[in-house]
N, C-alpha and C positions, 0 to 999 in steps of 0.2 A: 675814608670820611664819608658819613652818612648824607645822602641827597636830601635837600629839603623838599618834604611835601608840599604840593599846592595847596592854598586855602581854599576849599570849595564852597561857594555861595550860589544858592538859588534865589532869583528874584521873581516872586510871583506877583504879577500886576497885570490887571485887564486893560489898563489904558495904555495903549502902544507906545505913545510918546513918553509918558512917565516912566514907564518900564525901561525904556531904552536909555533915558537921563540916568535913572538909578544904576543899571548895569554899565553905562560908561563911566560913570563917576568910581563905583567901585572897583572896575576893571583898570584904573589908573596905577593900582600897584601890581607890579610884575609877578608878585607871588600869589595873586588871587586868580582862581579859575572860576568866572561867572558863567552862570547859565539863566536864561529867562523863561519864563512860562506865563501864559495869559489865563490859565484856568487851573483849579485845585486838581483835576483829575490828572492832567499833565504833569504837574508836580509829583503828587503821590505816586504815580507810574514810575518815576524815576529815583525814588528815595532808596534803592538797592545802591546807588552811587555813593550814599553816605555823605551827604553835604555836611560841612561844618557849621554854616550859618545860613539862615533862611529869613529873607524879608518878605512878609506876609500881607497882601492887601486884605483888609477886613471885608470888603464886600466885592466877592468874585461872582461870575455869572452862574456858576452852577454849585456854589456853596458859601455858607457864612464862615467867618473868621474862626468861630468857636469849634466847628465841626473838623475845620481842616486842622486846627492846632491841636485838637485831641488826638486825631490820627497820626499826626508827626510825632508827637509825645510818645506814643504808644509803640510806634516803631524805631524813633530815634531818640531815646532819651536824653542823649549827651549833645545832640545839636540845639544851638540856641535859636529861637524865633523871635525876630522884633515883628510886631504888627504895625502897619502904616495906615492910618485911616484918615478920610476927610471929615469926618465927624469929631465933635470935642465931648461926647457924652461921657461924664466921669464914670457911671456906673457899667459902662462897656469897658473902658480902660482897666477898670478893677476886676472885672469878671475875666478877661483875658491874661492879666497878672496872676489871678488865683489859680488859673489853668496851666500855668508854668511859662508864660511868655517872659522873655527876658526884658522887654521894654515895650512901650506904647508910644508911638510917636503920631502926632497929628500933621497932616500935610500943610505946610507953609514954607516960607523963604528960608527958614533955618534947619529944616529937615535934612538936608543932604550932608550938612556940616555936622549935625549931631549924629547922623548914622554913621559917617566917616569914622568919629571919635569912638563910637560903640564898637564898631567893626575891629578897629585896632586894639582895644582891650580884650574883646573877645579871642581874637587870634592870638594875642600873647598867652592867654591862658591854655588855647589849644596846643600852641608850641611846648609850653612848659609842660602839659599833661603827657605830650607824645615823649619828651626828654626823659621825664620821670618814668615812664613806661619801660623804656630802654635801659635805665639805669637799674630798674627792677629785674628785668631779665638777666642782666649782667651779675647784680647781687644774689638773685636766685640761683644760678648756676653755681656760684661760689658757696653758698651757704648749703646748697643741696650736696654739694661735693663733701663737704667739711662736716655736715650734719650739725653744725652750730655748737653741739655740747661735746667737750671733750671729758673723757673719762673711761677707765677700765674696770671698774668695780661692777660686779653682777648686776646690781641695781641699776646703774646708769645704762649698762647694756640691754636691760629690759625697757627702758625709757626708750632708746633707740629702736627697739623692734615695735613698740607701739606706735612710735612716730611714723615709721614706714606704714604700718597698717591703717593709720588715720589718713595718711597723704593719699591712699589708693581710693579713698571713699570721701562721701561728702557729710559722714556722720558730725554731729556736733560734739566737741572734745572738751572735757572739764579737767583743768590743771589744778592740782594742791600741792602745797608744799610752804614750808617757812618762808619768811621774808628773805630775799636775797639767793633763792636757790636756782633762779634762771626760769621761771615761768613764760616770760615774753621770748626768751630764745627759744623755747619749745614750740609755741605759737608759730614764730617766724619759721622754724624747720619744718614744720607740717605745711604751711603755706608755700614755701618756695620749693618743697619736693612734691607739691600736687600739681594738678592739672591747670591750676587757678594761678600759678606762679607770676603769669605776665599781667594779672589783674592786681586793683589796689590791695595793699595790706594796711588795715587801718586799726590802729591801736588806741583805746580809751581807757583811762584809768578812772574808776568811778569815785574811789576816794578823793581824787585831786579836783572834782569839779563841785562848785557850790551847789546844794540840793535844788534851789530855785532854777537853776539853768540847765539841769540834768535832761529834761524833758526836751528842751530846745535843741540841745547838745546831740541826742541820739536821734530825734525826729526831724528836725529843722524847723524853721518857722516862716511865716509869710511876712512880709513888709508890713509894719503896723500893728502887729500881733501883740505887742507889748511895749511899753515904754523902753526906748533905746533900739527897738527891732527897725532899724531905719533902710534896711534891704531885705530880700528875700535871702534865706540862708538854707543849704542843703545840708540835711543831718548827716551823722556818720554811717548810718543804715544805707541812705542813698548813695553816699560817697564810696562805700564798699562794695557796692554794686558788682556782682560778678567775680568779686574777690573774697577775701576773709576780714570779718570784722572780730577784733580781740578785745573782749571785755574783761579788764583786769579788776581784781577787788570787787567781784560782782556781789558780795555779802553786804556792801554798803549801799547798795540800791534801796531806797526808801520804799515803804509798803504800796504807796498809790501808784508809783513807777513800775512796782514789780507787776502789778495787776495790767498795766498799760503794755508793758513788754511782753508779757505772755499772750496778751491779744494779738499784737503786732506779729509775734513769732508764728502763732497759729494760723492767721490770715495771710502771712507772707506780703503784707502791704502796710504801708504807713501814711498817715495824713499829718502833714505838718502844722505846727501851732498855729491856730489862726485861720487855717485852710480848710477847705472841703473836698479837695480832690485827693483820692486814695492813689499812692504810687506803688505799683508792684516792686519788690526787689528779690534779688537772688544772691545770697550770701552764705559762705560756709561761717558758722559761728564757733568761737572758741573762747571759753570763759575762764577765769582763775581766781583763786582765793587762797589767803594763808589761813583762813578760818576752816573751822570743820563744818561745812555747810548742814550737813545732817542734823549736828547739834543746834544749829542756827534755827533749822525748821522745827524742832522738838521744842525750843524755847518760844516759838511763836514769833520769832523775828523774820523768818523767810517763809514765802508761800510754798507749800509741799507740792502743788501742781506745776509751779514753776521750776521746782528742784529738779523734778523727773524729766521735765521738758529739756532741762541743760545739762543733765547728767551725761547722756551719750556715752562716749567711750572716756573713762576716767584714766588719768596718767597722774601718778604720785612722784613727786621729786623727794629724793632722800636729802636729809640735811648733810652739810659737808662733814661733819663729826663721824658720821658713820660711812664714810667713802674710803677710808685707809690711806693708801699712798696716791690716791687722785689728787690729795692736797698738794703733793710736791710736782706732779705732772701739769696741773694747773698753774701753781706758782710760776715754774719755769717758762710756760707759755706766754703767761703775762709779762713777765720781765722780758722775755724776747720781743714780743710785740711793741712794748712800750719803748724800748731801745730804738727799734727800727722807726717807729713814728715821730720820735724826738731826736733823730740824729745822734744818739749817744753811743759810745764803745758798748759792744754787747758784755754784758756782765752775768756771773755766775753765784748761786747760792752755795755758801760754804757748808760743811757738814753740820756744824753747830747752828746755822741758820735753818736746815732743814729739821734737825731735830726740834727746835723751837717752834716751828710751824707745825709740825706732827703733834705736839703736846697741847696746843691750844684748841679750845672747843669752838671756835668760830660761831658765835651766836649770830653774826651778820652773814654767815654762809659765804657763797662764792663772791658776793658783792663785796663782803669785808676783805676777803683775802686779796682781791685784785686791788682795793684801796690801799693796803698795808704793802703789797710787795712793789707796787707804782712809787709809792712814797719812799720806800727804802731803795729803790733803784735810784732816786734823785739823791738821796742823802748818803749813800754809800761813795767811799773815797777808793779810787782805783777799780779794778775790774771785778773784785769780788763783795759779795752782800753779806756783811757779817751778822751775827745773832743779835748784835746791838744796834743794828740799822733798822731792825723791825720794830715798829711802834705798837709792841704788845706789853701788856703789863705782866712781868714775869711772876709766876708763882700766884697770882691773885685773878687771873683771867677767868678760871672757871667758876670762882665764887663770886667774882664783882665784874661782871661784862659790862656794866653801864658805866665803868671808868675808862673804857677805850676811848681813843681819841675821837673827837667829833668829826664829821665832814669837814667843817669849817677850820679846826684846827690842822687838819691834814693839808688843806688847801694853803693855809698861811704858812705852814712848814714848807711847802713846795716852792712858793713864790720867794720866800725868805732866801731858801738854799740857793735857787738861780739868781737872786739879787747879788748874793755874796759871791758865787761862782763868776758872774759876768761884770763884776765892779761897779754894780748900781746902775747898769745900762738898761733902763725900762723898756725901750724899744726892742732890745735883744730879748728881754725877758718875755715880753708878750709874744714875740714871734716864737720863741722857743715852746711856750706851753699853750700857743694857740689861743690866747684871750685878748681882749681889748686892753690897749695902754690905759685907758682910762680906769679899768678895773685896777690896774697895778698902782697907777696914781692915787685913786681913792683909797687903798690900803694903806699906802705911805702917809696920806694925809690924816687918816683915822688912827696911825700909829701902830696898825697892825703888824706891819713889817717896816724895816728901817733900811736905809743905806750907809754904808759905812760902820 
């Protein structure tokens, strides 16, 4: 069992009585380790101890709050700083918040209670971040060992070779391939095999973000930067600091954001929307697209200078239809994993089912194959998956791939099959499929599935 690390707090206050009061109140939690300082210099000299939380008196005898906050942010970007001051000047508070202070409190009879509540929230965030880092290490070891991408075809072996080369350096990587070929898996494999494995892996799908919000999503924003910006938000570039940022579907980035991203990558610093303080970052960048990015450049839809900035080490993923018997290797792995996760008896693909899989062109690539065989595993009677269990359009798949079952159709079929198997027990179905019971009830109400 992992020991719980103490939550380190620095109290920086030149008023001895008030400093003791703050330290006493925050020290009432046995999980807190509190140190008190009366000068800026004393605090800065001890930052190597890496406190999680700092209360900072705005008016110290040897420095002003702005100067101390700037030094803290430069050395400890993840530490949260609360400025406590005897003055109620709004412009001062705004300035400190823009510099990166977590909050600004005025000394009054409510300060201790407000501070206690804030510390509780920050501690919870720090504990969660620590747990996530431990989980990343565990997952990283597993992904590094399995290389994340199965396949024996020479084209896949080349991908493995390039992943290993990329992991040994910090070069930008550009991954291309049809939708469903596993571009994010490649990005994760590079990250978790690299020296950054213990740091964040942050994935952003550019095609899934409304264009008006892309800048805020990538670069962050300050409180009040625009309507609805009720609090400061750290952008994905800052969130990935020290780790890897994966920008999927990079070709969907609009022209104005292309120019801003280029500048940010060149300067290696970002300014949040509505802010003035530049924040340095260190990330390994991996980009991906299913489009021909060079063709997008030639068509004038993508900046040429950004293209060459992002090209780095190119990795091209082959479509599944060109990978021969890898189709069966993947299908068997997906069936095995699905049975284990859902506590189902292990099932095997018959020869006819294998032949049908090999004959299908799989326009949705590995993603489609996974969906097809998982549904077939649910639909199969007994321990064998027959050819007719596979939701493929026999004889027409190659000519008319658009007639494949939609994701919604497949989901409905899976839920209906489980309802039939479990006699209409909604709670049991929800537990088996790991979905909310309200989802099943809603599907019944909307007559997408039925009981009995």
